[in-house]
C-alpha positions, 0 to 999 in steps of 0.5 A, a space after each residue: 199569759 196568752 202563751 200559757 192559755 194557748 198551751 192549756 187549750 192545746 193540751 185539752 184539744 190533744 187529750 180530746 182527740 186522743 180520747 176520741 181515737 181510743 173510743 173509735 178504736 174500742 168501737 171498731 174492735 167491738 164491731 169486729 168482735 161482733 161480726 166474728 161472733 156472728 160468723 162463728 154462730 152461723 158456721 154452727 148452723 144458726 141464722 140471723 134470727 136464731 142469733 138475735 133470739 139469744 142476743 136480745 133475750 136477757 135471760 138467754 144472755 145471762 145463761 151465755 155469760 154463766 156458761 162462759 164463766 164456767 169454762 174459764 173457772 174450770 180451765 177449759 179456755 186454755 188456748 181457745 179464742 174468746 170469740 169462739 167460746 162465746 159462739 159455742 155458748 150462744 149455740 148451746 143456749 140457742 139449742 137449749 132454748 129451742 128444746 125448752 120451747 118444744 118441751 114447754 109447749 108439749 107439757 102445757 098442751 098435755 096439762 091443759 087437756 088433762 092427759 094423765 101422762 103429764 099429771 106430775 107437771 100440773 103445778 109447775 109449767 102451765 105458766 112461766 118461762 120455758 127457760 126455767 124448765 130443768 135439764 132433767 125435765 127437758 130430757 124426760 120429755 124429749 125421751 118420750 117414745 109413747 104419748 097417750 092421749 087418753 083423757 083423765 077425769 079433769 080433762 073431759 071438759 076440755 076436749 082435744 081439738 088439735 095436736 101441736 106441731 111440737 109433739 112431732 118435734 120430739 126426737 124419739 117419739 115412736 107411738 102416738 095413741 089417741 084411742 089406744 083401746 078403741 073405747 070412746 068413753 075413755 077419750 074426749 077428742 075431736 081433732 080438727 086437723 093433723 099438722 104437716 109437722 108429722 112429716 118431721 117425726 121420723 121415728 113415729 111408727 105407730 099412729 092410732 087415731 081412733 074415735 077422734 072425729 076425723 072426716 078425712 086423712 090428709 096426704 101428709 099423714 102417710 109417711 115412709 116410716 109409718 108401720 101401723 095406722 089405726 083410724 077406726 070409729 071416725 067419719 072418713 069416706 076416702 083413703 087417698 092416693 097418698 097411701 102409696 107413700 106409706 111403704 113400711 105400712 104393715 097394718 091399716 084399720 079403718 073399721 066403722 067409718 063411712 068409707 066409700 073409696 080406697 085408693 088403687 095405690 093400696 095395691 102397691 104396699 107390699 108390707 101391708 099384711 093386716 087390714 080391717 075395713 069392717 062395718 063400712 057397708 058402702 065401701 067399693 073395694 079397689 081392684 088392686 087390693 088383690 095384689 096384696 096377696 096372702 094376708 096375716 089377718 083381715 076383716 072385710 065384709 063379703 057383701 060389699 057392693 060391686 065385688 068382682 069374682 077375683 076380689 071375692 075369691 081373695 076375700 074368702 082366702 084371707 078373711 079372719 073369722 075368729 078375732 084375736 085379742 091383742 096385748 092391749 085388749 083392743 077389739 077390733 084390732 
C-alpha cells in the first residue's frame, strides 16, 4: 500500500514540475517576444512612451489586432515573422493615433470658435474619441492648405484667444488668415500668444494676423520659409531682431499699429519688396532700411520723426501714392 501511495505522490510531483516547466517556457517566450516587438517598434522610430500609448490603449490594441488579422486573411503574411508584422501594425496604429489627435484638436478648436470652415463637423467631433475619426476626415484636415479664422455668427460670443499647437502640425498648411480682408467686424480675435510650434510649420508661407489684439511679435514667428506677414490693425510697438531669420520674406505690412522701432536687421532682407508701415506716426525708421533698394510697392509716411536725407530720398523714390486693390479686396495690402 505504501508503495502505491508513494507512486501516486511521485506521479503528481512529476506532473507539477512538468507543468511549471512549461509555464516558465511560455513565460520566457512571451517575454522574449515582447522584447523583440519593442526593439522592432523602436527601429521604426517609436520611443517607449509611444509604444505604451498603443499597448495600454484597448481601442488602439483592437486596431492592431484588426490590422494583423487583415494581413493574415489577405495572405500578406507569407514568409514574414509574426513579431515583425505586429511591430508594423503597432507603428501604423501609433501614426494613426497621432494624426487623429491632431485632427481632433484642430476640428474642436474650429467648431468651438464658430469658424465656418469647420461647420460640417459641428455635430460630429466636439465630443468623443479621436480614434473614431474616419480616415477620410483625417486626410481632409491634414490636406488643409488654407485655414481662415473668420468667425461665423455663432462664434462671436467665444473670441479666439489662442492658436493650438496642432494647427502648426498640419503637414500641408500654407496660409493662415486671421483678418484676411482687414475688416475687424468680421473677426473676434484677441490672441494672447503665438505658439513656438509655428517653427514646425515648414510649408507656412502666408501669415495674416490683422486685428488680432497683438502687442508684440515673438522672435519665433520669423521663419526662413515665411513669405508674407501681415499684422496691420494691432498694438505692436517693435519689430524685433528676429526678423533677420525671415530670409524669404517678400511682404511685410504693419499699418495702423503703435510702431516705434523696427530692427536694423530689416536691411538684410534682400527679398523684401513690399512694405506698409503707414499710420504709425511715432515710428523711427532704421538707417538700414535704405539698403532694401528699389521696392515694388511701399507705404511709409514721409513726415516721420528723425528722417535722414538718405531715408527721405529713398522714401520719395519708392512710396506708392495710388493704392492697388488686391485680389482679396484687401485695403491696405
